[in-house]
C-alpha positions in Angstrom: 0.0 0.0 0.0 1.3 3.4 -0.9 1.8 6.1 1.7 0.1 9.4 0.8 1.4 12.7 2.0 -0.7 15.8 2.4 0.5 18.9 4.2 -0.6 22.4 4.6 2.2 24.6 3.6 3.1 27.0 6.3 2.1 30.0 4.3 -1.2 30.8 6.0 -2.3 34.3 5.3 -5.3 35.5 7.3 -7.3 38.7 7.0 -10.0 39.9 9.3 -13.1 41.6 8.2 -12.0 44.9 6.7 -8.7 43.6 5.5 -5.3 43.0 6.9 -4.2 40.6 9.6 -4.3 43.2 12.3 -6.2 42.1 15.4 -6.1 38.4 14.7 -4.7 36.5 17.6 -2.4 33.5 17.4 -5.3 31.6 19.1 -7.5 32.2 16.0 -4.7 31.3 13.6 -4.0 28.1 15.6 -7.7 27.2 15.6 -7.8 27.4 11.8 -4.7 25.3 11.4 -6.1 22.8 13.9 -9.3 22.5 12.1 -7.5 22.1 8.7 -5.3 19.4 10.3 -8.4 17.6 11.5 -9.4 17.3 7.9 -6.1 15.7 6.9 -7.5 12.2 6.8 -10.6 13.0 4.8 -8.6 15.1 2.3 -6.1 12.2 2.1 -9.0 10.0 1.1 -9.9 12.5 -1.6 -6.4 12.2 -2.8 -6.4 8.4 -2.7 -9.5 8.4 -4.8 -7.9 10.8 -7.3 -4.8 8.5 -7.5 -7.1 5.7 -8.8 -7.8 8.0 -11.8 -4.2 9.1 -12.2 -1.5 7.3 -10.3 1.1 10.0 -10.9 -1.1 12.9 -9.6 0.6 15.3 -7.2 0.8 19.0 -6.6 -0.7 21.9 -4.7 -4.2 23.2 -4.2 -4.3 26.8 -2.9 -7.6 27.7 -1.2 -9.3 30.7 0.2 -12.2 30.7 2.5 -14.1 32.7 5.1 -15.0 31.7 8.7 -18.5 32.9 9.6 -19.0 35.1 12.7 -20.5 33.4 15.8 -20.8 29.9 14.2 -17.2 29.5 13.2 -18.4 27.7 10.0 -15.9 27.6 7.2 -17.7 28.9 4.1 -17.1 30.3 0.6 -14.2 28.0 0.0 -12.7 28.3 -3.4 -9.7 27.1 -5.3 -7.4 30.0 -6.1 -4.8 28.0 -7.9 -4.2 24.3 -8.5 -1.3 22.4 -10.0 -3.0 19.0 -9.5 -5.5 19.8 -12.3 -8.1 17.3 -11.1 -11.5 18.9 -10.7 -12.9 16.0 -8.6 -10.0 16.2 -6.1 -10.5 20.0 -5.9 -14.2 19.6 -5.3 -13.7 16.9 -2.7 -11.2 19.1 -0.8 -13.6 22.0 -0.9 -16.4 19.9 0.5 -14.1 18.8 3.4 -13.1 22.3 4.2 -16.7 23.6 4.0 -17.6 21.1 6.7 -15.2 22.6 9.2 -16.0 24.9 12.2 -13.7 26.8 14.6 -13.5 25.4 18.1 -13.8 28.9 19.3 -16.0 31.0 16.9 -15.3 34.7 16.6 -17.7 37.6 16.6 -16.4 38.8 13.2 -15.7 37.3 9.8 -12.3 35.8 9.4 -10.9 35.6 5.9 -8.2 33.2 4.9 -6.7 34.6 1.7 -4.4 31.7 0.9 -4.0 28.2 2.3 -1.9 26.0 0.1 -2.1 22.2 0.5 0.4 19.9 -1.0 -0.5 16.4 -2.2 2.2 13.8 -3.0 3.0 10.2 -2.6 5.6 9.3 0.0 8.5 7.2 -1.3 
């Protein structure tokens, strides 16, 4: 069985409502990263399914999304850029991200401008 590797690249750019990262605490940033990490296994399954279509598939999917005020629900997820060029994988990843919620919802919208995720097969 092949090992699959998926990681969130450390370039996480957050913007609060009204622009800029001013006012976002490290707690909010860590909550977002934790929630994305919790989706690692489901997104890895998306990738495993994609590998059945193309066994050489790898690359990055760069996402943007917003986190709704009060509920913490991740929403408006979209692919900004993708080198995997597999629409089914992209849609599967978007559905997994859209199912996430912050552990500690905020009272304002939090925007994530860029969240790259790398997909590759471990050697």
